[in-house]
C-alpha positions, -999 to 999 in steps of 0.1 A, spaced: 384 333 39 353 348 21 322 349 42 290 321 33 268 335 9 240 340 34 257 360 61 247 393 47 213 381 47 212 374 87 190 396 105 204 427 123 186 435 154 177 468 163 161 465 196 171 485 223 164 480 262 131 502 262 120 476 238 119 444 256 106 466 284 75 475 261 74 440 254 63 434 290 30 456 283 41 480 313 5 496 316 -14 466 320 17 453 340 7 481 365 -30 473 367 -19 435 375 3 446 405 -24 472 416 -46 442 419 -23 418 434 -11 437 458 -46 442 472 -50 405 468 -21 400 493 -27 426 520 -68 421 518 -62 385 525 -39 389 556 -17 358 567 15 357 576 38 365 550 69 383 558 80 418 539 102 401 519 84 373 504 55 393 501 78 417 477 90 387 459 57 371 454 45 406 437 75 408 420 74 375 402 29 384 397 44 415 378 72 396 358 45 368 349 20 392 336 52 407 316 62 373 304 22 367 293 26 399 274 59 391 255 45 357 244 17 376 232 30 402 212 58 377 199 25 356 185 7 386 175 35 407 157 16 406 117 -19 411 133 -6 441 153 9 450 126 -23 459 105 -38 476 137 -35 513 144 -34 511 182 -9 482 180 14 488 152 37 504 172 44 475 194 84 462 193 75 429 170 49 448 150 73 473 140 103 451 134 125 461 162 126 428 182 121 398 163 96 369 167 115 345 183 136 367 207 103 376 221 91 342 222 124 332 241 123 362 263 86 353 274 94 320 279 126 324 304 103 351 321 76 327 326 94 297 338 115 325 365 86 340 373 68 306 381 94 286 396 103 314 422 66 324 431 63 286 438 94 283 459 90 314 479 57 313 489 38 284 479 30 258 448 -9 272 447 3 304 440 30 294 413 7 272 401 -23 298 393 6 324 378 14 296 354 -22 290 344 -29 323 339 1 330 315 -9 297 295 -42 311 293 -34 344 279 -7 330 253 -24 301 244 -63 300 253 -69 338 246 -43 344 219 -41 315 200 -76 300 202 -102 324 217 -93 357 197 -101 351 157 -128 324 164 -153 340 185 -171 373 194 -170 360 231 -128 360 229 -127 388 255 -153 375 282 -134 342 283 -103 352 275 -107 382 301 -103 354 328 -67 363 323 -63 395 336 -87 385 363 -61 361 386 -37 381 400 -58 394 427 -67 357 435 -24 346 430 -22 377 456 -43 362 482 -30 327 475 8 339 484 -4 353 513 -23 323 527 -15 291 507 -57 294 501 -79 304 472 -113 309 494 -144 325 478 -138 364 491 -104 360 462 -127 349 439 -153 373 443 -125 397 435 -119 379 401 -152 379 395 -153 420 397 -126 424 372 -139 391 351 -171 415 347 -157 444 343 -136 434 312 -163 430 286 -182 465 290 -140 476 293 -132 462 264 -161 465 240 -164 502 249 -129 508 233 -138 482 203 -167 505 196 -145 533 180 -116 507 170 -138 483 152 -124 491 120 -86 485 135 -101 446 145 -118 447 112 -84 449 95 -66 424 114 -91 398 111 -107 397 151 -141 393 152 -145 415 179 -184 420 190 -188 452 171 -175 435 140 -192 402 148 -223 416 159 -225 454 147 -220 484 172 -264 481 184 -259 447 198 -228 457 216 -239 489 228 -268 465 243 -247 440 254 -223 464 274 -256 478 290 -266 444 301 -232 431 315 -229 465 335 -259 456 355 -246 427 361 -212 440 369 -220 470 390 -241 448 420 -210 425 418 -183 455 423 -209 466 453 -210 428 471 -177 431 488 -192 461 510 -220 440 519 -205 410 528 -174 426 551 -146 422 524 -150 460 523 -159 487 547 -177 520 548 -151 533 524 -157 507 498 -191 505 499 -194 539 495 -166 542 466 -185 510 450 -221 526 454 -217 558 436 -187 550 411 -215 519 402 -240 547 399 -216 563 376 -210 534 353 -246 528 350 -254 563 335 -225 564 313 -235 527 302 -272 535 296 -260 569 278 -235 546 254 -268 522 250 -290 552 236 -264 568 218 -250 559 181 -214 551 192 -198 526 169 -221 532 139 -195 552 120 -157 549 115 -141 571 143 -121 601 135 -90 584 131 -102 561 106 -123 588 88 -89 609 77 -66 575 74 -41 590 102 -26 582 132 -44 594 167 -44 594 200 -65 565 222 -90 591 231 -94 607 203 -128 601 186 -160 616 165 -184 632 187 -210 602 181 -181 578 197 -180 598 231 -201 579 249 -181 550 242 -148 567 248 -159 580 288 -174 548 293 -142 536 285 -121 559 303 -142 559 333 -144 522 338 -103 521 345 -109 549 369 -137 529 383 -121 494 390 -86 509 402 -111 529 430 -125 497 439 -93 481 445 -78 513 463 -106 517 489 -99 478 498 -65 484 499 -70 514 522 -92 503 543 -71 468 551 -39 490 559 -57 513 578 -74 487 591 -107 501 588 -137 479 605 -161 462 573 -197 465 580 
């Protein structure tokens, strides 16, 4: 019996297990896990270790599911950008429908398991986070407004609130203070990267702030957000959520953050294409023109600062360091 004429045209997947793991955006997931663990531990509560471990697993899987849905929906756009064209869907190693199915299945699994093993407030917050990132940010905001990362950044700020809710069944103002720290951190962090990746975003039709408003305006907005962000980052040390260690880390690191933000504001970062775009080749994330180094330095320091803030809270909670 002869095979149907279209059999030869059926797509043959080249996906490997590693490709599906990369769909989860493991680097982003690691930050999600860290902030969620911090929220869960700082909250206290009477959650047992098994339930806590399951909660963190669910939050991690939910974050990965959101990443998979994002890559499935953004495959064509990712393929246009130097920084993202090696992703599994963009590179053609995983087809779009498989990535969508993978994301939907993991979303349902993580939300249901979290709700059943802890509480439905935590499960509902996780579901909202996935929908917020995969639908509101990816489908609605990303291509329509230069404020995309400001509004959409809320998705990355939910993990400590979800961790807190999993531990206690509540989401008090202290949990939302942790949310505010990440929410306000996101614009200067993301726009610093965008300053030396503007060509990528322009080619993909994404109106990131440097593309839509120019480098000079973006540098000013980074400074303004930094001036708001740093006091909020210090606040847990002043309201009893953090102790002396946190206060020292947040204050000293905050001064460093502001110093780099001011230096970036006074620089010409983003005024010229970055080095890789200028010579038309691939480059590492931190391989930039001399003029763009202030943006690169703030981007790198912002990651260290956020990690240090949550690490200080975590250490104090585990060691029972008294608050102020």
